[in-house]
C-alpha positions, 0 to 999 in steps of 0.5 A: 651582190647577187648570187652566181648563176643557178643551173637546173636539170629536169627529170621526168619519171614514167615508163610511159615516156620511155615507151613513147606512149606519152609526150614529155610536155612537162619538161618543155613547160618547166624549161620555158618557165625557168628560162624566163627566170634566168635559170638555164637548163643543163639537161632533161632526162626521162627515167623509168619508175624503178626506184633504184634507177631514180636514185641513180639519176637524182644522184648524178643530176645533183652532182652537176646542177644546183637545182633538180626538178622532178615530175611524175611518180607522186600520188597514191599507192604505187605512184609514190615511187619518187618519194620513196626513192628520195627517202632512200637516197637522202636517208630520211623519213616522212612527216605530216605537213599540216597545210597539205593535210588541210588541202587534201581534206578540203578537196575530199570533203568538197566531193562528199567523201570521207578521209582515208589513210590513203588520202592522208598519206598524200600530205606526208612529205620528206623530212626537212622539205618545204611543202608545195601546196597542190591546189589542183590535186591531192599529192603535195610537192616538195622542195628539198635541201639535199644536205652536205652530201650533195653540197646543199643542192635542191630537189623539187618534187612535183606530180606528173599531171600537167595542171598540177605541176603548172600550178605548183611551178607558178604558185611556189617554185618560181617565186622560190627560184626568183629569190635565188637566181643571180641572173636575168635571161630575156628571150625575144623571137623575131618571126619571119616567113617566106625566107630560108635560114641561110638567106636570113643569116646572110641578111643579118650577118652584121648584127651577129658580128657585133653582138653585145656580151651575153647576147646570142642569136639562134635560128629556129626553122619550122613548118611555118617559117624561121624564128630568130631567137635573140637571147640575152643574159645579164645580172641587171635586168635593165641591161638585159632588156636594153641589149636584147631590144637593140639586137631584135630591133636591128634584125627586124629592120634588116629583114623587114621584108620578111618579119611579121612579128617581134615577140610571141605574136602568131602570124594569125594574130598579126593578120587579124590586127592588120585586117582591123587596122585597114578596116577589112573583113576576111572570108576563106574558100578551101579545097585541099586545106579542108577548113584548116586556114579558117580554123587557124584564124578562128583559134585567135580570140576576137577573130569574129570582128573581121572574119565573116566565114568560110567555104569548104568546097572539096568536090568540083560540084561544091565549087560550082554550087557554093562559089559559082565556079564555072564547070567549063573552067574546071574542065579546061584547067582542072580543079588544081589551077590558078584559074580555078583558085582565082574563080574560087576567091572571086566567088567567095568574095561575092557570096560572103560580103567580105572585102578580101578572100583567100582560096586554096586548091591543091594535091595534098597526097598521097594520091591524086597526082598527074604527070603535070600536077604532082603531089604537093602542088598548091594553087592560091587565089586572092580577091579584094574589093577596090574603091570606085567602080573598078572590079575586084583585084585578083591575084594567084600563084602556084607553089610546090611542097614536099611532104606527106599529106599532113605536112602538105596541108599545114604548109598549104595553110601557111602559104595561104596566110603568107599570101594574105599577110603580104597583100595586107603589108603592101596595102598598109605600106602604100597607105602610110 
């Protein structure tokens, strides 16, 4: 019989977190890893470097949860405050861990340095703990049974350096958790674009009304669209996988017009796969997005197989010289117009040799607006080679965003990718 569900809490140590000087990425990473092992996280706490406050936070967390994972405060000199707080909380001493000492010695000698007492202290662990090897640094981590006072619950102590924490989680902590977790949790995002949260909820209401026991649906709107997260918890992995797949599949069918991926694939990855499948090549002409669309495409490994290149044409002169946009067209309609967006896409298509081109021109703000062209206006153009003697297919659209300059640029790039995805989806459907 499997054990009951284990619940966890995460405590991140560091005054810099409370001052806003550093983002608490460790907590998000740990929570994501635990979630995949079927261990829900009850609470995430940021705590100062003061030992008395750490003791209070640890004691409260152990009173609620079977597993408390701590990052930060392990290291040389003043940075060993977490370990000191635990010594006082549990009324224990320190002991030298031979395996950790060998790790420290190996790292120190490899750098041509001599061992010092400070370095040796990094291999000292709390009595009764399971030492966690630090393959990326010097300070050992620890898994501690906190004894009858805390109902035999466990503390996990890890450094705050992300690469060290990650290695400890993957190498020691997760296998340890896996042996004790009584449940399996499966998360599957159904990723959509071009549809609002409320409309999407209406489309899949029948699925939500008939969810299997242990399965929930959450809407995660963000700047790039809305993800529907399907989460299933069950004791048997087979059942969790079956129920989760059934619900994710039903949602993707009902919202097929807007779903670009089921799983963790990005929109960029999906688009590149579609380009390969349709034997197309892509080029991009950008004004208001300043190369952001091309950057997002080239963030994906292997994009060179279908992406030929891009043009960043911020000024009117650049649009004329690099893409052949007519000065008369720019004078008549202005740089931010469907007419210029179409001309940019056509010029990009012709001068790149690609089979499909996308173009962006807009007003990201805060300046540059006119009475009829507000901040947030975006004009998109798309040009695509066609078979036979016909000229390229060209289309364009105008959209309006509401945000600051950074937000608008991101949304502009997302809109361009959406236009490209929709064009590829249409051609893919017509060829089936």
